[in-house]
C-alpha positions in Angstrom: 59.9 154.0 74.7 57.5 151.9 76.7 56.6 152.3 80.3 57.5 150.1 83.3 54.0 148.7 83.0 54.8 147.6 79.4 57.8 145.6 80.5 56.1 143.7 83.3 53.9 141.9 80.8 56.7 140.2 78.9 56.9 136.4 79.3 59.5 134.2 77.5 59.6 130.5 77.0 62.7 128.7 75.5 62.5 125.3 73.9 65.7 123.5 74.6 67.3 120.2 73.7 65.7 117.0 75.0 68.3 116.0 77.6 68.2 114.6 81.1 70.3 117.5 82.3 71.3 120.9 81.0 74.8 121.2 79.5 77.0 124.2 79.4 75.3 125.6 76.3 71.9 125.5 77.8 73.2 127.1 81.0 75.0 129.9 79.3 72.4 130.6 76.7 69.1 130.0 78.6 68.9 128.9 82.2 71.6 131.2 83.7 70.5 134.5 82.1 66.8 133.6 82.5 67.3 132.9 86.2 68.9 136.4 86.6 66.0 137.9 84.7 63.5 136.2 87.0 65.4 137.1 90.2 66.1 140.8 89.5 62.7 142.4 88.9 63.5 142.8 85.3 59.9 142.8 84.1 60.7 139.8 81.9 59.5 136.4 83.2 61.3 133.4 81.7 60.9 129.7 81.6 62.2 126.8 79.5 61.2 123.2 78.6 62.5 120.4 76.5 61.3 120.8 72.9 59.9 117.2 72.9 57.5 118.3 75.7 56.7 121.4 73.8 55.6 119.3 70.8 53.2 117.3 72.9 51.8 120.6 74.3 51.4 122.0 70.8 49.4 118.9 69.9 46.8 119.9 72.4 47.6 118.8 76.0 48.1 122.2 77.4 48.4 124.8 74.6 48.4 127.8 76.9 51.7 126.7 78.4 53.3 127.5 75.0 51.0 129.9 73.3 50.5 132.1 76.4 54.0 133.6 76.1 55.0 136.8 74.5 58.2 135.4 73.1 59.0 131.8 72.2 62.7 131.0 71.8 63.9 128.2 69.6 67.2 127.3 71.2 69.4 125.5 68.6 66.4 124.1 66.9 67.5 122.1 63.9 65.7 120.1 61.2 66.1 118.6 57.8 62.4 119.5 57.1 62.2 122.4 54.6 59.0 123.6 56.2 60.3 125.2 59.4 57.9 128.0 58.7 55.0 125.9 59.9 56.4 125.6 63.4 57.3 129.3 63.6 53.7 130.2 62.5 52.2 127.8 65.0 54.2 129.5 67.8 53.1 132.9 66.6 49.3 132.1 66.8 48.6 134.4 69.7 50.9 137.2 68.5 54.0 135.8 70.1 57.4 136.8 68.7 59.6 133.9 67.7 63.3 134.1 68.4 66.0 131.8 67.1 68.9 131.4 69.6 72.3 130.0 68.6 75.8 129.8 70.0 77.5 128.0 67.1 77.2 128.0 63.3 74.5 125.4 62.6 74.3 126.1 58.8 76.1 122.9 58.0 78.3 124.9 55.5 81.6 124.5 57.4 80.9 121.5 59.7 78.7 118.5 58.9 75.7 118.4 61.2 75.7 115.7 63.9 72.4 114.5 62.4 72.7 114.5 58.6 70.8 117.3 57.0 69.7 119.0 60.2 70.5 122.8 60.1 69.0 126.1 61.1 68.2 127.1 57.5 64.5 126.0 57.6 63.9 128.4 60.6 66.0 131.5 60.1 64.0 133.2 57.3 60.8 133.1 59.3 61.5 134.1 62.9 61.1 137.6 64.2 64.6 138.0 65.7 67.8 136.1 66.3 70.1 136.0 69.3 73.7 134.8 69.1 76.9 134.8 71.2 79.4 136.5 68.9 79.6 139.2 66.3 81.0 136.8 63.7 78.1 134.5 64.3 75.7 137.4 63.8 77.2 137.8 60.4 76.7 134.2 59.6 73.0 134.2 60.6 72.4 137.3 58.5 73.6 135.3 55.4 70.9 132.8 56.0 68.0 135.0 57.2 65.9 137.8 55.7 67.0 140.9 57.5 65.6 140.2 60.9 67.2 142.1 63.8 70.1 140.1 65.3 71.2 140.7 69.0 74.7 139.7 70.1 74.4 138.5 73.7 77.9 137.3 74.6 78.4 134.3 76.8 78.7 135.2 80.5 79.6 133.1 83.5 78.2 133.0 87.1 81.6 134.1 88.5 80.7 133.8 92.2 79.2 130.3 91.8 81.9 129.0 89.4 84.8 130.1 91.5 83.3 128.9 94.7 82.6 125.4 93.3 86.1 125.2 91.8 87.7 125.9 95.2 86.0 122.7 96.5 88.0 120.5 94.3 89.9 117.4 95.5 92.9 117.1 93.2 93.4 113.7 91.7 97.2 114.4 91.4 97.9 116.9 94.2 101.7 116.4 93.9 101.9 116.9 90.1 101.7 119.8 87.8 98.6 119.1 85.6 97.8 120.2 82.1 94.3 119.6 80.7 92.3 119.4 77.5 88.5 119.4 78.1 85.7 119.4 75.5 83.5 117.4 73.1 84.1 115.6 69.9 83.7 118.8 67.9 87.4 119.4 68.8 88.6 116.3 66.9 90.6 118.4 64.4 91.6 121.1 66.9 93.5 118.8 69.3 95.5 117.0 66.7 98.2 119.7 67.0 99.1 118.2 70.4 99.4 114.6 69.3 103.2 114.7 68.9 103.7 117.3 71.6 102.3 115.4 74.6 104.7 112.4 74.6 107.7 114.6 74.4 106.6 116.8 77.2 105.8 113.8 79.5 109.1 112.3 78.7 111.0 115.5 79.6 108.9 116.4 82.7 108.1 113.2 84.6 106.3 115.1 87.3 103.7 116.5 84.8 100.3 114.9 84.3 98.4 115.6 81.1 94.6 115.1 81.6 92.1 114.7 78.8 88.5 115.2 80.1 85.1 114.1 78.7 86.1 113.4 75.1 89.3 111.5 74.2 90.1 111.2 70.5 91.7 107.9 69.5 94.9 109.6 68.4 95.6 110.7 72.0 95.0 107.4 73.7 98.5 106.1 73.4 100.3 109.4 74.2 100.5 109.0 77.9 97.5 111.1 78.9 95.3 110.4 81.8 91.6 110.3 81.0 89.0 111.9 83.2 85.2 111.3 82.8 82.9 114.0 81.9 80.6 115.5 84.6 77.3 117.4 84.8 77.7 121.2 84.5 77.1 121.5 88.3 80.4 119.8 88.8 82.2 121.2 85.8 84.2 123.8 87.8 85.8 121.1 89.9 86.7 119.2 86.7 88.6 122.2 85.3 90.1 122.9 88.7 92.1 119.7 88.4 94.4 121.6 86.0 97.1 124.1 86.6 97.2 124.8 82.9 94.2 124.6 80.6 94.8 124.2 76.8 92.4 125.8 74.3 93.6 124.8 70.8 91.4 125.8 67.8 92.2 125.4 64.1 92.3 129.1 63.2 91.2 129.0 59.6 88.2 126.8 60.3 85.1 129.0 59.6 83.1 127.0 62.1 85.6 127.8 64.8 85.6 131.5 63.9 82.0 131.9 65.2 82.9 130.5 68.7 83.1 132.5 71.9 86.1 132.6 74.3 84.1 131.0 77.1 86.7 128.2 77.5 89.3 130.7 78.6 86.9 132.4 80.9 85.9 129.0 82.5 89.6 128.2 82.9 90.3 131.5 84.6 87.4 131.0 87.1 88.8 127.5 87.9 92.2 129.0 88.7 94.0 127.7 85.5 96.7 129.4 83.5 95.3 129.4 80.0 97.1 128.8 76.8 95.2 129.1 73.6 95.6 129.3 69.8 96.2 132.8 68.6 93.0 133.2 66.6 90.0 135.5 66.3 88.1 133.7 69.1 90.7 134.4 71.8 92.5 137.4 70.4 91.4 140.5 72.5 90.2 138.4 75.4 93.4 136.4 76.2 96.2 138.9 76.4 99.7 137.6 75.9 101.6 137.1 79.1 99.0 139.1 81.1 96.2 136.6 81.6 97.3 133.8 79.3 99.5 132.7 76.4 98.5 132.9 72.7 100.5 130.6 70.4 100.5 129.8 66.7 98.5 126.6 65.9 101.6 124.5 65.2 103.1 121.6 67.2 106.3 123.6 67.6 104.6 126.7 69.0 102.4 124.6 71.4 105.4 122.7 72.6 107.3 125.9 73.3 104.4 127.6 75.0 103.7 124.6 77.3 107.4 124.3 78.2 107.4 127.9 79.2 104.4 127.5 81.5 105.8 124.3 83.0 109.2 125.7 83.8 108.2 129.3 84.8 106.2 129.0 88.0 106.1 132.8 88.5 104.6 133.4 85.0 102.1 130.5 85.5 100.9 132.0 88.8 100.7 135.5 87.3 98.5 134.2 84.5 96.3 132.3 87.0 96.0 135.4 89.2 95.3 137.9 86.4 93.0 135.6 84.6 90.8 135.1 87.7 90.7 138.9 88.1 89.8 139.5 84.4 87.0 136.9 84.5 85.0 139.2 86.7 84.3 141.3 83.6 82.3 138.4 82.1 80.1 137.8 85.2 76.4 137.4 84.3 75.6 139.7 87.2 77.0 142.5 85.0 75.3 141.3 81.7 71.8 139.9 82.4 70.3 143.3 81.5 71.6 142.8 77.9 69.0 140.0 77.6 66.3 142.2 79.2 66.9 145.0 76.7 66.9 142.5 73.7 63.7 140.8 74.7 62.0 144.2 75.5 62.9 145.5 72.0 61.8 142.3 70.3 58.4 142.3 72.0 57.8 145.9 70.9 58.5 145.2 67.3 55.4 145.7 65.0 
């Protein structure tokens, strides 16, 4: 084991997506744990930059900004270029360890890449270590790598901040019971299960509003839903807090989905929602039936029945909201940032 002095020398730089603002993935996998590492005398000093800026620096503008770090993290770095090895070796030029960080299966084997041909495969065989969000995802990266150590660092949430921001919500429909779907276009197939359910629910319960936030697939646009625009992550808790019930459908036999984390349920709990989710490997064990949420089969009939139970049973709905909020504390980053510290310390010590 190394000394305290050894740990104090560790610096980490993550190269993240080129975006104007950090989304939830960047927050959970980089900026939030790194901020806790920086603020808790961890001995690990962390920073991050858009990967486009990093390329410019690698070309000679300020090489020390990149190469002066002990660990360089490639966060969701994807390419169609077969020579990912060249970038890894460039990052390694001053004995830096190179880590690939992923929260989803970016192999392209089960879900076509957003940009054709771009996957993690050109990088995984050459990095020194890999960090992922779930055990199943660790198994997937092992299939594409060459035996490097893999660290499972589950997604955590800033419980105090998230719950505080959620409480500041101004409800769009204060007199209605609200149900919500919230997510990106990756859920196109997952949400189809509700296509026939929503019109029947809204017909039978005229005081219910069904909100679809951020991404609205075309097959839901004529079902009676109300659409809500997406927001930056800093306002995301107030978006979810519009809902009394948060839906988390996932096609259970989709191998891409199998690698996901239960963060959607945790977000819903922190926002004060009763969570209903597909009974699948992602949520099983985190969402506990009729304790902190409902788990239902991924069929229209089961979803219809589960939602009707939550709409009509106020006491159950309130119980799930209350117990979910309590259980979300176990996922607070304040309890888990040291997992990142231990992982980076072990990675730096590798020979």
